[in-house]
C-alpha positions as MATLAB code, in Angstrom:
seq = 'MAFYKTDDFDRESPYTGVIHKPVFSVGASVRFNLFGALILEPFYAYPISAEKDARRWYWGLNIVPGW';
ca = [
       0.000    0.000    0.000;
       1.376    3.417   -0.905;
       0.456    6.574    0.950;
       1.885   10.000    1.683;
       0.266   10.925    4.984;
      -1.277    8.838    7.735;
      -4.563   10.747    7.427;
      -5.019    9.010    4.044;
      -6.250    5.977    6.020;
      -9.380    7.841    7.151;
     -10.708    8.487    3.655;
     -13.249    6.369    1.825;
     -12.212    4.472   -1.266;
     -13.609    6.265   -4.338;
     -14.479    2.881   -5.878;
     -16.083    0.934   -3.022;
     -16.862    3.548   -0.354;
     -15.043    1.453    2.259;
     -12.522    2.942    4.675;
      -9.402    0.785    4.414;
      -7.188    0.471    7.478;
      -3.998   -1.536    7.924;
      -4.131   -4.629   10.133;
      -1.450   -5.131   12.761;
      -1.039   -8.364   14.696;
       1.515  -10.425   16.573;
       1.759  -14.173   16.833;
       3.409  -17.314   15.591;
       2.940  -19.753   12.738;
       4.579  -22.859   11.348;
       4.424  -24.355    7.835;
       4.198  -28.029    6.965;
       4.831  -29.075    3.366;
       2.916  -32.237    2.484;
       4.558  -34.044   -0.436;
       5.252  -30.769   -2.278;
       1.571  -30.479   -3.153;
      -0.026  -28.862   -0.093;
       1.163  -26.461    2.600;
      -0.599  -26.386    5.966;
       0.093  -23.335    8.129;
      -1.450  -23.243   11.609;
      -1.173  -19.863   13.332;
      -1.844  -18.255   16.700;
      -2.340  -14.480   16.455;
      -3.380  -11.456   18.499;
      -4.845   -8.573   16.420;
      -3.471   -5.295   17.814;
      -5.460   -3.010   15.513;
      -8.854   -4.647   16.225;
     -11.552   -3.082   18.371;
     -11.020   -3.547   22.126;
     -13.790   -6.148   22.491;
     -12.350   -8.268   19.623;
      -8.783   -8.340   20.966;
      -8.101  -11.900   21.960;
      -5.845  -14.703   20.747;
      -7.050  -16.532   17.630;
      -6.113  -19.961   16.254;
      -6.337  -20.504   12.520;
      -5.234  -22.694    9.650;
      -4.131  -21.601    6.185;
      -4.192  -24.200    3.414;
      -2.080  -23.215    0.398;
      -1.104  -25.107   -2.795;
       2.531  -26.139   -2.830;
       3.396  -25.200   -6.410;
];
């Protein structure tokens, strides 16, 4: 994402009308390559930029093709 000033984040997109904000989080993940065809990536993350009531640790799993 390219921007010149941080107040650019508070403007609506001229195409969708959505206010886009960057997402900041901390956590850990590990990748497992299954036979070169599939990558499994479990993660444990804490979203710093989320609203106060949504700030908690989250487990997740990314499944990505291996090619």
